[in-house]
N, C-alpha and C positions, 0 to 999 in steps of 0.2 A: 354664838357665844364668842367672847373675847378670851383667848386662852394663852397663858404664858408657859413656856417650857424653859426650865433652867436646871442647873446642877450638872451640866454636860460641858464639853469643850466647844460645842457649837456645830453649825453646818455652814457650808458643805462639809460632809464628814471627811476627816483626814487623820483619824486616830483609831477609834475602837468601836465597841458594841453599842454603847448608849448613843453615840453620835450617828451611827448607821440607823439605829432605831428611830431617832428623831427625824432623820432625813426621809425615812419611809412613812412615818406616822403623820408628821406635820403637814406635808403637801396634800395628803389624802383628806385630812380634816378641812383644809382650805377648799378642796374640791367639793366638800359637803356644805360649804357656805359659811364656814367659821373664820374668824380673824385670829390668826395664830402668830405669836411672836416667840422666836427662839433666841435666848441670850447666849452669846458666845464670848470666848476669852481672847483678849487682844494679843496674847503671846502665841496663840494657835491659829486663829482664823484670820486669814489675809484676804478678805472678800470685801470689795468696796461698794457693791450695789446695796440699796436698801431692802431689796426683796430677792429671795431665792425660791424658785418654783412656787411663787405666790405667798411665801412665808416671809413675814417681816423679820429682818435680822438686826439684832441689837448687840453691838460689840462693846464690851466693858472691860476695864483694866483688872488685873490680878497680880499676884506675886508668883514668879516662876520658882517654886520651891516644892520639893516632894511632899512635904507635910502641910503646906499652906495653899497651894494652887487652887484646889477644889473648894475649900471652905471659904477662902477670901472672896473668890469670884461669886459664889452663891450668896454670900452676905451682901456684896455690892449689888447683885441682881435683885435680891428681895427689897433692898432699899429703893432701887430704881422703880420697882413695880408699884410702889406706893402712889406714884404720879399718874398711873394709867388705870382706868376702871376695868380691870380684868374680872371676868366672871369666875374663872378658875385658875389657880396657880398649880402647875404640875412640876414637881421637883424630882430629880433622879439621884439615887445613891443614898444609902442609909447614913453616910457621913454627914449629910446635910440636914439631918432630922431637926437639929436645934433651930435651923433657920426657917423652918416651917412656922415657927412661932410668930414672926413678924407679919406675914400676910394674914395669918389667922387673927391677930390682934386688930388688923384693919378690916376685919369682917369678910375676908376672901377665903372661900373654900380652898383647901390646900391638900393635894394628893401627892403621896410620896411612893415612888417605885424604889423598894429597898435593895434591889439587885441580889447578889449572893452574900455569903458569909465572909466578908472581907478580912476579918481578924484571923482567918485561917491561912492567909497568904504569908509566905516566908519573907517577903520584902519589908514587912512592917516590924519595927522594933517593939519592945514591951509597951512603951507609951502609945504607939500607933494601934496596937492590938487592943489596949484598954480603951482608947478613944472610940474604936469601932463598937466594942461591946456596950459602952455607955450609950452610943448613938442608936444601937438596936433597941435599947429600952426606951429612949426618947421617942423613937419612931412609933412606939405603941401608945404614946400619950399625947403627942403634940399635933400631928397631922389630922385632917378630917377623916382620912382613910389611907390605908397602905395597900400597895399592889405588889404581888409576888409573881414572878414569871416561871417558877418551877414548883411542882408539887412538894419536892423535898424541902424547899425554903418555906413554903406555906405551912407544912407540918412542923418545922422548926419553931416558927413564931407561935403556933398554937400550943405546942408542948412547953416551950421555954417561958413564954409570957402569957399564955392563955389568951392570945390575941387573934381574932379572926382577921384574915386578909382577903383581898379580892384577887383571885387567880386570873391573870390574863397572859397567855403565852406570848413568846416572841414570834414574829412572822418569818416566813422564808420566801425567797424568790421562786418563781415557777417556770421561768423561760431562760434557756441558754442563749448565749450570743455566739455568732458564727465568726466574727472577726478574730484576727490572730496577731495584732500589732505587737503586743508585749511578748508573745512567743517568739516572734522574729527578733525582737530586741535581745532576748537571752538565748537565742539559737535553740529553741525548743520545738519539738514536734508534738502534735495532738496525740494523746494517749501514750506518750513516751516519757512521762514524768509523774512522780508521786508528789502530792501537795500537802504541805503543813502550813497552817495559818494561826498565829497567836501573838500576843505580846511576848517578847523574849524575856521571860522571867522564870526562875527556877521551878515554881510550882506548875508551870505550863509544860515542863518536861521536854523542851527543845533538845536538851543534851541527850536524853534517852533516845529520842528519834534519830539524832545524828549517829550515835554509837551503834544503834541497832541496824541502821541502813548500811553502815560501813561493813557489816557482816553479810549483807544480802548480795547474792550473785545475780546480777541483772545489768543490762545495758541502759535501763531506764535511769533517769536522773531524779534527784530529790530537790524540790524547790521549797525553800524555807522563807515564808513571807511574814514580815513583822519586825518590830523594833521595840524599844522601851527607853524613855528619856533618862531613867535613873539606874540602868543595868549595863553600863558600858563594859565593866570588867567581865561580866557573865557572857555578853555577846562576843567580846574579843576572844574568850576562851573557846566558844563554839566555832569561831572562824579559823581556829588553828588546825581544824581537820585537814588531813592530807588527801582526802577523797575528792578527786576532781569532778565527780558526778554530782556533788552537792553545791547548790547555788543559793546564795543569800541575796534577796532582793530589797530588804528593808520594807518600809511601808509601801503598800500598793492599794490604791482606792479607785473608785469609778470604773470605767470600762476595762482598764487593765486588770483589775481584780476579777471582774466578771469573766474576762477571757481566760484567766488562769483557772478559775473554778470550772468553767464550761468544758475545758479540754483536758482536764487531769485524768490520769489512769485510775487512781483512787485517792481518797482524801484521808489524812490522819488527824484525829482529834485526841491530843494527849493530855489535855488539862485535867486537873484533879480536884480543884476547889472552885466554888462559885455556884451560881444557879444555872440557868440555861445559857449556854454560850452561843452568841449570834453566829460565829463562824461555823459551828456545827450545823445549825439550821441552814446556813447558806450553802455549805457543802452538800447537804441533802437536797436543797431546793434546785441546785444545778445538776441534780441527777447523778451524783457521785456515789459509788460504793464507799462506805465509811468504815474505817478501822479505828475504833474508839477505845480509850482507856476505860476499864471496867469499873466505873463508879456509878452510884445510884442516879445521879443527875443525867448522865448520858443514857443509861438504860431507860429512864423515863421518856426522853425525847426520841431516841432512835428505836427502842423496842427491838423486835425481831428482824428489823429491816437492815441491820448492820452486823458487823463482826467485831469481837472484843478481844483485847489483850490484857493479860494480868497486870494489875497496877504496880506490882512489886517485882515482877520477874522480867528483866530485860531480854532474856533469851526468848521468852514467849513473844515479845514484840517483834524481834527479828524473824522468828519462825512464821508469824502471821503475815508479815510483809513478804517473805519469800513465797509463802503459800499463794497469796493473791497475785504475785508476779507470775507464778507458774500455772495458775488456774484462771485464765481469762473468761471462760464460760461461767464459772461460779461468780466471778466479779460482776458479770453482766446481769445475772439473776438478782443480785442485791440492788443493782441500779433500778430495776423495774419496781422492786418492793419499796425502795426508799421514795421514789416519786409518788407512789400511791399514798404513802403515809403523810407526806407533805400536803398533798391535795386534801386529804381528809381532816387534817388537824391544824395546819400552820399557815393558812392563807392570810396575807397582810390585810386584805379587805375585811376579813372576819375580825382580825385583831382591832382594826380601826373602829369597826362597829361597836365592839365591846368598850373601848375607851370612850367613844362618843356617848354611849349610854351612861357610863360612869360619870363623865363630866356634866351631862345634863342633870342627873340626879343631884350632884353636888350643887350645881347652880340653882336648881329649884329649891333645894333645902335652904340656901342662903336667902332666896326671895321670900320664902315663907317666914323666916325669922324677921326679915325686914318688915313684912306686912304686919306681924304681931306687934312689933315695936311701934 
């Protein structure tokens, strides 16, 4: 099949979850014999080669603006897809639901991964929240099919719109790395730091993690990985901490990111909105004990293989961090459990198989319609 992937910033991944998802999925589809093109944004992806891990890279322009970046680039990408005989167009992010219309008008099956419930994020103003709510409705009527990567989101679309979606989970890595180059860069020792990874936005609760850790009595450090293009004031406030044990790295991708996940003492997932968070599954995949915000989406993914803190009580977060610092044997037991859960549920190869089957069904459906005509 010829498959187009759009609605993301592009690959090689250097931003967030959808980008990491595409970097895992697209090369695996290529290995299975498919021709895959990933559309990337010119303001994000600085990659000059035509292929990356066998995936065709198509860099197109956009507008670098909080409210326009995603939708403008997806519109440009869908227009460009008109000139290539794609069998399936795969679009990410419910904000792009409207743009599924164009490839569908051109007779191309169009699959939309809706992600989480973006209107719940604090970063959006009233107009932004309304746009996402309208886009959720459009997602139920325009694409050929929609994909949800969390059962909570699947239930939301069923209850809110009476819309069936196709549940395909996010995948997780299954092998640690042994190198320590980025640890040396930040003067870190294996098992001597706690790891937090997320976009630095209020609903991801980086501020709660920082404040809680300031109360923890330990020689271990806290490594805060992430950034956000439109949250400079929030990030500046985080960095005012006087705790010298807290290290802010900004974005880290590739081997450096794998090294930080592979050698952490434990991992903190403090997000509270959205569907399945890729960083949570990556923390699990690298065998970390996970301390997670107690929300249904995290319970769904982590189950009994992790430990949870109260989503409203900052003291509980500090107490759980202190507990894990003081109880290394307990932490090790969680490590064993989390690895088994990943193996059973979140293999990237299994995820790829599910997407491949979905794309084949969509392509066959198009062929049948063509034959009838």
